Every structure is written in C-alpha cells, then in structure tokens.
VMD Tcl script that builds the backbone (N, CA, C; Angstrom):
set m [mol new atoms 327]
animate dup $m
set s [atomselect $m all]
$s set {name element resname resid chain x y z} {
  {N N VAL 1 A 47.009 159.794 -77.764}
  {CA C VAL 1 A 47.713 161.050 -77.882}
  {C C VAL 1 A 48.804 161.117 -76.835}
  {N N VAL 2 A 48.532 160.609 -75.634}
  {CA C VAL 2 A 49.545 160.611 -74.585}
  {C C VAL 2 A 50.734 159.772 -75.018}
  {N N SER 3 A 50.467 158.632 -75.649}
  {CA C SER 3 A 51.542 157.774 -76.131}
  {C C SER 3 A 52.406 158.485 -77.157}
  {N N THR 4 A 51.770 159.208 -78.079}
  {CA C THR 4 A 52.555 159.908 -79.093}
  {C C THR 4 A 53.393 161.003 -78.464}
  {N N GLN 5 A 52.852 161.668 -77.450}
  {CA C GLN 5 A 53.611 162.726 -76.794}
  {C C GLN 5 A 54.837 162.163 -76.089}
  {N N SER 6 A 54.687 161.054 -75.375}
  {CA C SER 6 A 55.828 160.494 -74.668}
  {C C SER 6 A 56.856 159.926 -75.642}
  {N N THR 7 A 56.398 159.283 -76.719}
  {CA C THR 7 A 57.329 158.758 -77.722}
  {C C THR 7 A 58.097 159.898 -78.366}
  {N N GLY 8 A 57.402 160.957 -78.734}
  {CA C GLY 8 A 58.059 162.111 -79.351}
  {C C GLY 8 A 59.032 162.785 -78.411}
  {N N THR 9 A 58.664 162.901 -77.145}
  {CA C THR 9 A 59.546 163.532 -76.165}
  {C C THR 9 A 60.812 162.710 -75.972}
  {N N VAL 10 A 60.667 161.417 -75.834}
  {CA C VAL 10 A 61.836 160.541 -75.681}
  {C C VAL 10 A 62.725 160.649 -76.912}
  {N N PHE 11 A 62.134 160.659 -78.095}
  {CA C PHE 11 A 62.899 160.766 -79.337}
  {C C PHE 11 A 63.663 162.089 -79.386}
  {N N ARG 12 A 62.976 163.196 -79.116}
  {CA C ARG 12 A 63.618 164.519 -79.178}
  {C C ARG 12 A 64.703 164.685 -78.130}
  {N N ASN 13 A 64.536 164.073 -76.959}
  {CA C ASN 13 A 65.514 164.240 -75.883}
  {C C ASN 13 A 66.773 163.402 -76.076}
  {N N ASN 14 A 66.751 162.476 -77.013}
  {CA C ASN 14 A 67.927 161.664 -77.305}
  {C C ASN 14 A 68.833 162.459 -78.250}
  {N N VAL 15 A 70.021 162.777 -77.796}
  {CA C VAL 15 A 70.962 163.586 -78.569}
  {C C VAL 15 A 71.292 162.941 -79.914}
  {N N ALA 16 A 71.287 161.628 -79.982}
  {CA C ALA 16 A 71.602 160.924 -81.226}
  {C C ALA 16 A 70.552 161.193 -82.311}
  {N N ASN 17 A 69.373 161.648 -81.932}
  {CA C ASN 17 A 68.303 161.896 -82.901}
  {C C ASN 17 A 68.241 163.337 -83.396}
  {N N LYS 18 A 69.171 164.159 -82.987}
  {CA C LYS 18 A 69.145 165.566 -83.389}
  {C C LYS 18 A 69.180 165.684 -84.919}
  {N N GLY 19 A 68.216 166.406 -85.458}
  {CA C GLY 19 A 68.141 166.605 -86.899}
  {C C GLY 19 A 67.531 165.452 -87.677}
  {N N ARG 20 A 67.053 164.430 -86.992}
  {CA C ARG 20 A 66.453 163.276 -87.662}
  {C C ARG 20 A 64.937 163.331 -87.537}
  {N N PHE 21 A 64.249 162.547 -88.332}
  {CA C PHE 21 A 62.793 162.448 -88.247}
  {C C PHE 21 A 62.424 161.149 -87.563}
  {N N ILE 22 A 61.276 161.151 -86.900}
  {CA C ILE 22 A 60.855 159.999 -86.106}
  {C C ILE 22 A 60.078 159.001 -86.964}
  {N N THR 23 A 60.424 157.732 -86.820}
  {CA C THR 23 A 59.718 156.657 -87.531}
  {C C THR 23 A 59.326 155.526 -86.583}
  {N N SER 24 A 59.448 155.756 -85.295}
  {CA C SER 24 A 59.133 154.700 -84.329}
  {C C SER 24 A 57.781 154.965 -83.672}
  {N N GLY 25 A 57.284 153.979 -82.957}
  {CA C GLY 25 A 56.010 154.130 -82.271}
  {C C GLY 25 A 54.879 154.337 -83.271}
  {N N LEU 26 A 53.965 155.230 -82.946}
  {CA C LEU 26 A 52.840 155.488 -83.837}
  {C C LEU 26 A 53.265 156.139 -85.146}
  {N N TRP 27 A 54.432 156.769 -85.167}
  {CA C TRP 27 A 54.930 157.378 -86.400}
  {C C TRP 27 A 55.332 156.321 -87.430}
  {N N SER 28 A 55.381 155.074 -87.027}
  {CA C SER 28 A 55.687 154.016 -87.996}
  {C C SER 28 A 54.462 153.674 -88.841}
  {N N ILE 29 A 53.265 154.087 -88.399}
  {CA C ILE 29 A 52.046 153.782 -89.160}
  {C C ILE 29 A 51.297 155.034 -89.613}
  {N N SER 30 A 51.682 156.197 -89.124}
  {CA C SER 30 A 51.055 157.456 -89.524}
  {C C SER 30 A 52.083 158.571 -89.384}
  {N N ARG 31 A 52.173 159.433 -90.391}
  {CA C ARG 31 A 53.135 160.532 -90.300}
  {C C ARG 31 A 52.659 161.624 -89.351}
  {N N HIS 32 A 51.367 161.649 -89.057}
  {CA C HIS 32 A 50.816 162.666 -88.158}
  {C C HIS 32 A 49.837 162.044 -87.170}
  {N N PRO 33 A 50.317 161.160 -86.289}
  {CA C PRO 33 A 49.405 160.477 -85.368}
  {C C PRO 33 A 48.735 161.423 -84.375}
  {N N ASN 34 A 49.384 162.529 -84.016}
  {CA C ASN 34 A 48.761 163.472 -83.092}
  {C C ASN 34 A 47.509 164.078 -83.717}
  {N N TYR 35 A 47.611 164.461 -84.974}
  {CA C TYR 35 A 46.455 165.034 -85.655}
  {C C TYR 35 A 45.351 163.991 -85.834}
  {N N PHE 36 A 45.722 162.774 -86.151}
  {CA C PHE 36 A 44.730 161.706 -86.270}
  {C C PHE 36 A 43.988 161.539 -84.944}
  {N N GLY 37 A 44.741 161.523 -83.848}
  {CA C GLY 37 A 44.134 161.397 -82.523}
  {C C GLY 37 A 43.227 162.560 -82.195}
  {N N GLU 38 A 43.628 163.763 -82.561}
  {CA C GLU 38 A 42.793 164.923 -82.290}
  {C C GLU 38 A 41.477 164.871 -83.066}
  {N N ILE 39 A 41.551 164.494 -84.329}
  {CA C ILE 39 A 40.337 164.395 -85.144}
  {C C ILE 39 A 39.415 163.314 -84.588}
  {N N VAL 40 A 39.957 162.167 -84.231}
  {CA C VAL 40 A 39.147 161.087 -83.654}
  {C C VAL 40 A 38.526 161.540 -82.333}
  {N N LEU 41 A 39.270 162.274 -81.524}
  {CA C LEU 41 A 38.754 162.780 -80.258}
  {C C LEU 41 A 37.538 163.680 -80.478}
  {N N TRP 42 A 37.639 164.636 -81.401}
  {CA C TRP 42 A 36.537 165.572 -81.626}
  {C C TRP 42 A 35.309 164.875 -82.207}
  {N N TYR 43 A 35.518 163.940 -83.138}
  {CA C TYR 43 A 34.367 163.195 -83.652}
  {C C TYR 43 A 33.776 162.287 -82.574}
  {N N GLY 44 A 34.610 161.744 -81.727}
  {CA C GLY 44 A 34.109 160.917 -80.623}
  {C C GLY 44 A 33.261 161.727 -79.654}
  {N N LEU 45 A 33.688 162.931 -79.349}
  {CA C LEU 45 A 32.880 163.791 -78.484}
  {C C LEU 45 A 31.539 164.123 -79.144}
  {N N PHE 46 A 31.586 164.392 -80.443}
  {CA C PHE 46 A 30.342 164.661 -81.169}
  {C C PHE 46 A 29.408 163.454 -81.103}
  {N N ILE 47 A 29.944 162.273 -81.394}
  {CA C ILE 47 A 29.122 161.056 -81.409}
  {C C ILE 47 A 28.522 160.779 -80.035}
  {N N SER 48 A 29.320 160.996 -78.990}
  {CA C SER 48 A 28.802 160.715 -77.651}
  {C C SER 48 A 27.783 161.752 -77.179}
  {N N ALA 49 A 27.873 162.986 -77.660}
  {CA C ALA 49 A 26.959 164.038 -77.214}
  {C C ALA 49 A 25.751 164.216 -78.125}
  {N N ALA 50 A 25.866 163.852 -79.387}
  {CA C ALA 50 A 24.809 164.111 -80.371}
  {C C ALA 50 A 23.428 163.582 -79.978}
  {N N PRO 51 A 23.307 162.424 -79.350}
  {CA C PRO 51 A 21.961 161.947 -78.998}
  {C C PRO 51 A 21.212 162.864 -78.026}
  {N N TYR 52 A 21.938 163.718 -77.337}
  {CA C TYR 52 A 21.309 164.584 -76.348}
  {C C TYR 52 A 20.942 165.958 -76.913}
  {N N PHE 53 A 21.293 166.213 -78.163}
  {CA C PHE 53 A 20.940 167.470 -78.815}
  {C C PHE 53 A 19.608 167.329 -79.524}
  {N N SER 54 A 18.923 168.464 -79.692}
  {CA C SER 54 A 17.780 168.446 -80.595}
  {C C SER 54 A 18.347 168.254 -82.000}
  {N N MET 55 A 17.543 167.822 -82.933}
  {CA C MET 55 A 18.037 167.477 -84.267}
  {C C MET 55 A 18.763 168.645 -84.923}
  {N N GLN 56 A 18.246 169.864 -84.798}
  {CA C GLN 56 A 18.911 170.996 -85.441}
  {C C GLN 56 A 20.294 171.250 -84.846}
  {N N TRP 57 A 20.432 171.073 -83.530}
  {CA C TRP 57 A 21.742 171.265 -82.908}
  {C C TRP 57 A 22.698 170.127 -83.248}
  {N N ALA 58 A 22.180 168.940 -83.439}
  {CA C ALA 58 A 23.034 167.814 -83.825}
  {C C ALA 58 A 23.677 168.090 -85.172}
  {N N TYR 59 A 22.897 168.608 -86.114}
  {CA C TYR 59 A 23.463 168.955 -87.418}
  {C C TYR 59 A 24.492 170.061 -87.287}
  {N N PHE 60 A 24.168 171.054 -86.505}
  {CA C PHE 60 A 25.079 172.185 -86.325}
  {C C PHE 60 A 26.368 171.748 -85.626}
  {N N SER 61 A 26.231 170.920 -84.605}
  {CA C SER 61 A 27.412 170.501 -83.848}
  {C C SER 61 A 28.345 169.618 -84.662}
  {N N PHE 62 A 27.834 169.004 -85.729}
  {CA C PHE 62 A 28.687 168.215 -86.617}
  {C C PHE 62 A 29.706 169.096 -87.337}
  {N N LEU 63 A 29.389 170.381 -87.475}
  {CA C LEU 63 A 30.302 171.310 -88.154}
  {C C LEU 63 A 31.611 171.508 -87.389}
  {N N CYS 64 A 31.556 171.452 -86.069}
  {CA C CYS 64 A 32.767 171.716 -85.272}
  {C C CYS 64 A 33.878 170.693 -85.516}
  {N N PRO 65 A 33.629 169.388 -85.347}
  {CA C PRO 65 A 34.714 168.449 -85.626}
  {C C PRO 65 A 35.100 168.426 -87.108}
  {N N THR 66 A 34.121 168.677 -87.965}
  {CA C THR 66 A 34.413 168.689 -89.401}
  {C C THR 66 A 35.304 169.868 -89.756}
  {N N ALA 67 A 35.006 171.033 -89.202}
  {CA C ALA 67 A 35.845 172.214 -89.452}
  {C C ALA 67 A 37.258 172.003 -88.912}
  {N N THR 68 A 37.351 171.385 -87.743}
  {CA C THR 68 A 38.671 171.094 -87.174}
  {C C THR 68 A 39.450 170.142 -88.079}
  {N N ALA 69 A 38.800 169.085 -88.536}
  {CA C ALA 69 A 39.470 168.115 -89.409}
  {C C ALA 69 A 39.915 168.765 -90.714}
  {N N LEU 70 A 39.048 169.572 -91.312}
  {CA C LEU 70 A 39.409 170.241 -92.573}
  {C C LEU 70 A 40.565 171.207 -92.379}
  {N N GLN 71 A 40.533 171.931 -91.274}
  {CA C GLN 71 A 41.624 172.871 -91.002}
  {C C GLN 71 A 42.949 172.132 -90.812}
  {N N ILE 72 A 42.934 171.055 -90.044}
  {CA C ILE 72 A 44.159 170.285 -89.814}
  {C C ILE 72 A 44.664 169.664 -91.118}
  {N N CYS 73 A 43.766 169.133 -91.918}
  {CA C CYS 73 A 44.166 168.404 -93.130}
  {C C CYS 73 A 44.547 169.304 -94.302}
  {N N PHE 74 A 43.933 170.474 -94.385}
  {CA C PHE 74 A 44.119 171.267 -95.600}
  {C C PHE 74 A 44.639 172.688 -95.396}
  {N N VAL 75 A 44.693 173.179 -94.165}
  {CA C VAL 75 A 45.088 174.570 -93.971}
  {C C VAL 75 A 46.345 174.692 -93.112}
  {N N THR 76 A 46.234 174.365 -91.839}
  {CA C THR 76 A 47.321 174.696 -90.914}
  {C C THR 76 A 48.243 173.546 -90.549}
  {N N GLY 77 A 47.727 172.397 -90.248}
  {CA C GLY 77 A 48.538 171.329 -89.666}
  {C C GLY 77 A 49.387 170.553 -90.635}
  {N N ILE 78 A 48.765 169.625 -91.314}
  {CA C ILE 78 A 49.487 168.684 -92.163}
  {C C ILE 78 A 50.221 169.367 -93.319}
  {N N PRO 79 A 49.585 170.272 -94.065}
  {CA C PRO 79 A 50.317 170.883 -95.191}
  {C C PRO 79 A 51.602 171.590 -94.766}
  {N N LEU 80 A 51.564 172.290 -93.653}
  {CA C LEU 80 A 52.763 172.997 -93.193}
  {C C LEU 80 A 53.861 172.028 -92.756}
  {N N LEU 81 A 53.474 170.977 -92.036}
  {CA C LEU 81 A 54.477 170.000 -91.588}
  {C C LEU 81 A 55.030 169.184 -92.746}
  {N N GLU 82 A 54.176 168.834 -93.689}
  {CA C GLU 82 A 54.662 168.093 -94.861}
  {C C GLU 82 A 55.653 168.947 -95.657}
  {N N LYS 83 A 55.347 170.218 -95.821}
  {CA C LYS 83 A 56.241 171.122 -96.550}
  {C C LYS 83 A 57.578 171.257 -95.824}
  {N N SER 84 A 57.536 171.477 -94.517}
  {CA C SER 84 A 58.800 171.631 -93.783}
  {C C SER 84 A 59.590 170.327 -93.765}
  {N N GLY 85 A 58.894 169.186 -93.708}
  {CA C GLY 85 A 59.585 167.899 -93.767}
  {C C GLY 85 A 60.294 167.695 -95.095}
  {N N MET 86 A 59.627 168.075 -96.187}
  {CA C MET 86 A 60.254 167.945 -97.509}
  {C C MET 86 A 61.439 168.891 -97.650}
  {N N GLU 87 A 61.321 170.088 -97.103}
  {CA C GLU 87 A 62.438 171.036 -97.162}
  {C C GLU 87 A 63.622 170.537 -96.357}
  {N N ARG 88 A 63.335 169.932 -95.220}
  {CA C ARG 88 A 64.412 169.506 -94.318}
  {C C ARG 88 A 65.036 168.169 -94.706}
  {N N TRP 89 A 64.190 167.185 -95.059}
  {CA C TRP 89 A 64.692 165.826 -95.303}
  {C C TRP 89 A 64.375 165.284 -96.688}
  {N N GLY 90 A 63.787 166.102 -97.553}
  {CA C GLY 90 A 63.313 165.634 -98.851}
  {C C GLY 90 A 64.376 164.996 -99.728}
  {N N ALA 91 A 65.628 165.369 -99.559}
  {CA C ALA 91 A 66.699 164.803 -100.376}
  {C C ALA 91 A 67.186 163.450 -99.857}
  {N N GLU 92 A 66.760 163.071 -98.666}
  {CA C GLU 92 A 67.220 161.809 -98.077}
  {C C GLU 92 A 66.370 160.635 -98.587}
  {N N PRO 93 A 67.006 159.611 -99.135}
  {CA C PRO 93 A 66.256 158.441 -99.617}
  {C C PRO 93 A 65.429 157.761 -98.528}
  {N N GLU 94 A 65.942 157.746 -97.303}
  {CA C GLU 94 A 65.213 157.135 -96.192}
  {C C GLU 94 A 63.897 157.874 -95.927}
  {N N TYR 95 A 63.929 159.202 -96.042}
  {CA C TYR 95 A 62.706 159.985 -95.842}
  {C C TYR 95 A 61.719 159.742 -96.985}
  {N N ALA 96 A 62.229 159.649 -98.195}
  {CA C ALA 96 A 61.365 159.371 -99.351}
  {C C ALA 96 A 60.670 158.021 -99.167}
  {N N ARG 97 A 61.379 157.008 -98.684}
  {CA C ARG 97 A 60.779 155.697 -98.415}
  {C C ARG 97 A 59.714 155.808 -97.323}
  {N N TYR 98 A 60.041 156.546 -96.277}
  {CA C TYR 98 A 59.096 156.740 -95.173}
  {C C TYR 98 A 57.805 157.399 -95.672}
  {N N VAL 99 A 57.939 158.461 -96.462}
  {CA C VAL 99 A 56.772 159.162 -97.001}
  {C C VAL 99 A 55.961 158.234 -97.901}
  {N N HIS 100 A 56.644 157.454 -98.713}
  {CA C HIS 100 A 55.960 156.550 -99.644}
  {C C HIS 100 A 55.233 155.416 -98.921}
  {N N ASN 101 A 55.822 154.916 -97.842}
  {CA C ASN 101 A 55.291 153.726 -97.164}
  {C C ASN 101 A 54.399 153.998 -95.965}
  {N N THR 102 A 54.297 155.243 -95.530}
  {CA C THR 102 A 53.563 155.573 -94.313}
  {C C THR 102 A 52.410 156.510 -94.639}
  {N N GLY 103 A 51.234 156.190 -94.131}
  {CA C GLY 103 A 50.065 157.020 -94.358}
  {C C GLY 103 A 50.234 158.419 -93.788}
  {N N VAL 104 A 49.679 159.394 -94.461}
  {CA C VAL 104 A 49.801 160.773 -93.997}
  {C C VAL 104 A 49.071 160.967 -92.666}
  {N N LEU 105 A 47.849 160.497 -92.586}
  {CA C LEU 105 A 47.042 160.732 -91.397}
  {C C LEU 105 A 46.503 159.436 -90.808}
  {N N VAL 106 A 45.716 158.737 -91.591}
  {CA C VAL 106 A 45.077 157.509 -91.119}
  {C C VAL 106 A 46.070 156.357 -91.243}
  {N N PRO 107 A 46.311 155.635 -90.150}
  {CA C PRO 107 A 47.258 154.518 -90.213}
  {C C PRO 107 A 46.904 153.528 -91.325}
  {N N TRP 108 A 47.901 153.085 -92.022}
  {CA C TRP 108 A 47.829 152.089 -93.087}
  {C C TRP 108 A 47.104 152.552 -94.346}
  {N N LEU 109 A 46.795 153.839 -94.453}
  {CA C LEU 109 A 46.166 154.347 -95.685}
  {C C LEU 109 A 47.087 155.337 -96.376}
}
mol reanalyze $m
mol bondsrecalc $m
mol representation Tube
mol addrep $m
C-alpha cells in the first residue's frame, strides 16, 4: 500500500500527467491496487488473529473483512471509481485498452 501511495503521489505531482490516468507501477497489473491491498490486509489480520478466538468469535470476526471487501467491491469503492473513470476517459482508446487488459482488483485476473 505504501508503494501504491508513493507511485500515485509521484504521478499526480508531475504536471505532464494532469488529466491522465495512471498505468505504471502496481496500476499496470490492477486498476485498484489500494483496494486490493486493503482487502488483503484485513483478511491477513483475521487469519493471524483467528486462532486466538473461541470458535464462535472466529466465525463472527470473519464478517468484518468480508463486509469490508463487499463494500469496497460492490458499494462504495470500485463501482464509483469505475464509473468516474468511464465518464472521464471512456472515449479514449488507450483507456479502453487499459480497462480490457488490466484486472479490476486482483492482479492478472
């Protein structure tokens, strides 16, 4: 996640990139690497903590990363960014190629 933040910051701070979309760094393999990292982080915390919960709490605690992933994938994160990306760059052939060739969330999928 730190890598994506620094890559995005460098990209945004370059005046030549104003109004363009990023395709370098982790964005070359995932259109939303920050969200992918966040989902992996929450499931990783669950996996590392679950052995210390009683069985009923382990089942319950699985809901937290799952709810976060569902919200990011279907409610607030990705759908809104995909819509704004299509509105902003949807007419550009380069963006259409990027969308077609780059996984939405999981790299290479």
